[in-house]
N, C-alpha and C positions, 0 to 999 in steps of 0.2 A: 629472372625475370621478377618484377616487382608485383606483390598482390596488394590490390588496390581493395581500400575498406569501403568505397561507397561507387554504387554504378550509376550511372544516368538517371535510369529511368525512363528513358523515353520520352513520347513528344509530350505526355503528361507530368510526369514526375521530374524533368528537367526544368520548368523553369523553378517550381518547388526547392530542387536541389540548389539551384543555383542562386536562391534566396536563401538557403542556409548557408550555402558557403560563403555570402557576403556578410553575415550577421554573425558567422560563429568562427569564421577566419580571416575576414579583412576587419570587420570592427574589433576584434581581440586582436588582431596581431599573431593571431595563429596561425597554423597549415592550413592548407585548401583541401578538399577530399582528395584531389589528383596528387597531391605532393606526399600523403601518408603512406607507408608501408608496413602494412600491418605484421609483414611476418618479421621484422626487426622488434617489433611489441609484443612478443605473446603475453599469455596471460591477462591481467591487469595492469600490465607497464603503461606510462603514457605516450601516445604516440603524438603529445603536442598538439592536441585539437582544440577550439575553443569553445565557451558557451556564452550567449548570450540570454538575457533572462527581464523577460519584458512583460512589465505586471500591468493588466489595464482595470480601473475602476469603473464600472459601467456606471455608476451614480456620477459621477464628474463630467458624462456626457449633457444629451439632451434630457435629461429627467432623471426618476428614479428607479430603483433597482426593480419595482412590479412591472415599471414601461418597458426596460430592457427584454425584461421576461415574457412580455405581453406582444412584443415586435418578434421576439425569437418563436414563439408560438404562431404567430401570425407567418411567419416564413415558411414555418414547417406546414401550416395549413396549407400553403399557396404549392409549395413544392410537391403536397401529395396530391392535390388538385389537378399538377401539370402532369402526373403519372409516376412521380417517383415513388417505386415500390420498396426502397430500404434506404434509410438516411446512412453517413459514414458513422460507424461503431457500431450499428446494431448488431451485427454479426457476432463482434467479441462481446457484447455485453451480454446477449443471450447465452452465448458460448461460458461466458464467467458465472452466470446464473445457475446455467444446468450443473455446470462444475462443483458450484456450491452447495446443492442440492444431492448430487447423485455423486460426488467424489470424483477422481480422476483415475481411469483404468490406466492400469500399468502393469507389465509383465512380471509374473512373478519372479523370475530370474533380476531383472532389473531391480526389482524392488529391495531381495535378498543385497544386491550389490551396494546399494545405496544405504542400507542397513549398516553394513559391512565398513563402509565409511564413519 
C-alpha cells in the first residue's frame, strides 16, 4: 500500500490543499500529492514535487507600505472586535519566544544521543 505524503485536511483544509496542489503540481508540471509515494523516497530524496514562489509587493497596489500596514492593523482590530481571541500563528510565535527565553526542554538521554551524533 502506498504511503501518502499529504492528507485531505477535512472540510477546511481540503480547499487549501487543492490550491497548493494546483500551484505546486499542475503549474510546475510536478506530481500531485496523491501521486507521491513517500515510501519510495526515504530521507531527503526527491519525490518529484514542485514549488511555486509568489512574491507580492504591497507598495505596487493601492498605495504605500504604510497604508498596507494600517489596513492590516484595521483588519486585526475588526477581528478582535468580532470576538476572535487568537490570530493564526500567535501560539507558534509565543512558543518561539518562550523557547528563546527558556530554551527547549529535552530528556537527558535524548541529549546524550544527539551529542553522540
